[in-house]
N, C-alpha and C positions, 0 to 999 in steps of 0.2 A: 601378061593378061590374067593368068591364074592367080598371081600374087595380089593384084588389085581386087580381084573378086573376093579372096579370103579376108582382105583388110576391110572391105565394105561389109561383109557378113559379120565380122567380129564387132564392128562399130554398131551395127543394128542390134546385136544381142545385148551389148552394154546398155543401150538406150532403153530397151525393153525391161532390163533388170532394174534400172533406176526407176522407171515408171511403176514397176511392181512394188518396190520398196515404198515409194511415195504414197501409193494407194493404201498400203497397210497402215501407215501412220495416220492417214486421214480418217480411215475407218475407226482406228483406235480412239482418236480424239473425239470423233462424233459420238462414239459409243459412250464416252465419259462426259458428254455434255459440253466439250470444248469445240470452238469453231475452227474449221480447217484453215491452216495458215496463220493462226493467232500467235504462234511461237511458244505456246505453253504446253508442257507435257504433263498429263495426268497420271497419278500413281494409284493403283488399286491397293488400299490398305484394309486389313480386317478391322471390323468394329470392336472396340475394347469391351471385354466382358464386365458386367455390372454385378458387384457382390452386395447383397442386401445385408446391412449390419444387423447383428442379433439384438433384439430388444429384451432387456432384462426387466423382470417384474420387481418393483421396489419392495424391499423387505419391510414388513410392518413393524412399527415400534410402539411400545406401550410404557406408560408411567403408572407405577403401583405405589400407593401410599401405605405405609406400615405404622400403625399406632400400637405400641407395646406398653402395657400398663406400667411395668417396672422391670428393672434388671433383676433377673433371677435365673438360675440354671435351667429350670423347666421351661420358662417362657423364652429364654434365649435359644434353647434347642428347637422349640417350635418355629421360631422365626428363621433360624438357620435352615431347617428342613424345608420350609416354604420357599425360601430364596433358591436353594439348591435345585428344587424340583422345577421351578420356572426357568432357571438357567439350563437345565437339562432338556426341557421340552421346547423352549423358545430361546436358543442360544443367541446372545448378543442383541436380543430384541426388547429386553425389559430394563427400564431404569427404575431403581428403588429409591423412594424418599422415606427413610426410616427415622422415626421419632419415638422418644421415650417420655412417658407422662409422669414419671417420678411418683407412681402410686397415688395419683390424684385424679379423681373423676372429672373435675372441672378442667384440668389440663387436657384430658382426653377429648373433651368437647372442643376446646380451642384447636387442638391438632386436627381433628377430623373436619372442622369448619374450614381450616386452611386447605385441606385436600379438596374439599368441595369447590372452594373458590378457584383453585388451580385446575379444576375439571380433570382430575386424574382418571385413569381408565378403570381402576379397581382399588378397593380399600381392604387391607388385611387388618382385622381388629383382634389383637392378641389379648385375651382375657375378657371377662364379662363387662367391666365398666367401659372398655374400649368398644365392645359390640353395642352396648346400649347407646353410647354417644353417637356412633356411626349410624345406627338405625334411626335416630332422631334427626340427624343432620341431612340425610338424603334418602329419597325413595326412587332415585333413578340410577345412581352409580352402583355397580355391583359391590356388595359387602360380604366378605367371607370372614367368619369368626374361627378362631382356634383357641385351645385351652379354655373353652367355655364348657361348664359342667352340664347345664340343662337349659336348652334354648327356650322352652316354654316358660320356665320360671324367669329367666333373664329378660324376656321380651313381653312378659305378661300375657301369654297366649294360653287361654283355658282349653282343656281337652287337646293338648298338643299331640299331633299324630306322627311327628318325625320330619315333616317338611314345613319350613317357615312360610315359603311363598314370597311373592314380591321380589325384592332385590337382595334378599339375605339367605345365606346358607352357611355351611362350614363343617367343622369337626369338633367333637366333644372329648374331653379328658376324663369323663366319668368312668370309674371302675365300678363293677357291680357292688352295690351297697350291701346286699344281703351277704355277700362273701366277706366284705369288710367286717360286718358284725360277727360273722362266724369265726373270724380270726381272733377276736377278743375271747371267745369261748375256747378256742384251741389253746391259746397261750395262758389264759387266766381262768380256768374253770372254777376255781375256788373264790374268785372275786365276787363281791356282792353289789358294790356301787360303782357306777361308771359316770364320770363327768364328761360332758360334751362341750369342748372349748372352741369358740369360733368368733369371727367378727360379725356383728349384727348388721353392719352396713353392706354386707355381701349377700344378696338374695340367694345365690346358689349354695352358700354355706348353710343358710337356714334350711334350705331344702334337704341337704345331706344329713344334717343332724336330726331333723324331724323323722326322716326315713329310717336312719340307722337306729334311732331310739325305739321306733316301733318294733324292729326286729329283735333288739336286745331285751325289750320288756317281754316279748313272747318267750324268750329264753329264761326269763326269771330274774333279770338284773333290775336293780333300782337305778334309774337314770335321772340326772339333773343337768339342765342346760346352763352353761356359763358364758354368756355373750359379753364381749368387750366392744366398745364403740370404735376405738382406734388405738394407736400406740400409747396414748396418754394413760389409759386405764388398763392396758393389757397386763402389766406386771401385777397389779392389785387383784384383778380377776383371776389370773392364773394361780396366784398364791392361795386364794380362797378355794378354787377348784381342787388344787393338789392336796390341801389339808382335809378336804371332805370326801375324797374319792380313793378307791382302791386302784383304779386305772383310768386314764384319760383317753378320749378319742378326739383327734383333731382332723377335721375334714380337709379336702382340697380347698385351701383358703389363702388368698394372696397376701393378706396382712400377716397371717401367721407364718407364711413362707418367708416373708421379709424379716421376720423377727424370731427365728428359731433359737437363736442364742439366748434371748431373754427367757423363753419358755424352758429351755434346757437348764439354764442356771438356777431355776426355781425348782423344777421337778426332779432332776437327777439327785441332788443332795437329800431330797425327801424320800428317795427310793420309790417314786411314783412313775410307773411305766406308761408309755404313750403308744397307741396304735394310730398310725397316720394314714391320711387319705391318698398321699402320693409320695414318691421317692424323695423328692427334694426336702420335704418337711421331715421325713423319717431320717434322712442322713444328718439332719441338724439336731433333732431332739427326740426321735422316735425309736421304738424297739423293732417294729415290723410294719410292713405295708404290702398292699397289692399294687404292683407297679405297672405302669405303661411306659412306652417310649414317646416322649414329647417330640423328638425329632421325627418319628414316623408319622404322627398325626399332622405335624407341620408339613411334611413332604406330601401327604395326601391332600392337604389343603392347597398346596402349590399345583398339584395335578388338576384339581378342580378349577383353579384359576386359569390355567392354560386352556382348558376346554371352553371356559367362558369367554376369554379374550379372543380366541380364534373363531368363535361362533359355533363350536361343536356341541355346546350344551346350553340350555336355558336355565339360569340360576333359579328361576321361580319354581322349577320342578325338581330341583336337586335335593334329595333328602340329606339330613345330617348324617355324617359318617362317624364311626366309632373306632377306637383302637382294635386291631385285629386279635391281639393277645395280651394276657396279663401274667405277671410273674410275681410269685411270693418272695419277698426279700426281707432281710433283717440287718440291723445295725450292729456290727460286731463289737465295737467299742462300748456302746451303751449296754448291750447285753452282758458283757463282761463285768462292767461296773455294778450292774444290778444283780449279778449272780444268776443270770438266766441262761439256760442251755438252749441254743437254737433248735427249732423243731425240724424234723425230717421234711424234706420237700421245699425248704426255704434256701435261697442262696444269698450270700453276703453282698451287701452294697459295696461296690468298688468306687474308689475316689475318682471323680471325673476330671 
């Protein structure tokens, strides 16, 4: 009797246990949206985390057109400095379209017209004819000049105050003209006649010789201007000037810079010394000069360009920038040939 009772009790406990298990499953299914007895088992899985992808801002890109009047060490250095500055300030963002006008103002106009048609973001005008062509071609695309002597003269601005306005600014290669005149007095105090040799087609050359002549005449020199129109009459005019002058002054002049060999071959055999407006001319035919770094003014122009392209500066309010320093230099070989002893405070021009 006792055994039957224990067996019955054990069976009842098992039934209750099974019922309890079944109730747990039913509750679980109901809680997960499943219907009791549908035979499906729901599994609670965590929702996957969502990672928001980083959104990168596109890098701006710019196209800059470069019109250089002619291949020449000074102008080449200015262009190089300009490009290096933009590569430093906007690495990988600037594409350069560099063109050479072969010392022809009409070609300058053709080049800058092409830049305008291509809608470049900025134009570098290297030397005065390039600047003049660019200023005519567009009043909307920013134009920066470099190796331009005097912007007021180049662009026909009376009472120029140092800021062009509109879409034009840049850097100047003008060394102080009063100091250039003083160099003639330093080197040749006994001279009486000074010939001023320059290309009449370059407005900035005319400005320089007019200004220097004023200073020299105040010092007591007799000055005569000897303009040549282009390379066709350069040799004849140079010969006339050399035969009539104790010393010649050649300003910063692109045509003269392109033809220093012609000038030197005439003047050196006649023992006529030349004071030059810039180092490139002096290295080819001169005795001494007041030198600037064309690379440095080109680099400064590139810094200005970066500010314009990024919207940090308004070109219409940017004043013309000048070389920060000037160095007195002499041509060792020509001084030796002419029997001239270099003056104290001058350093020899080194081969570039």
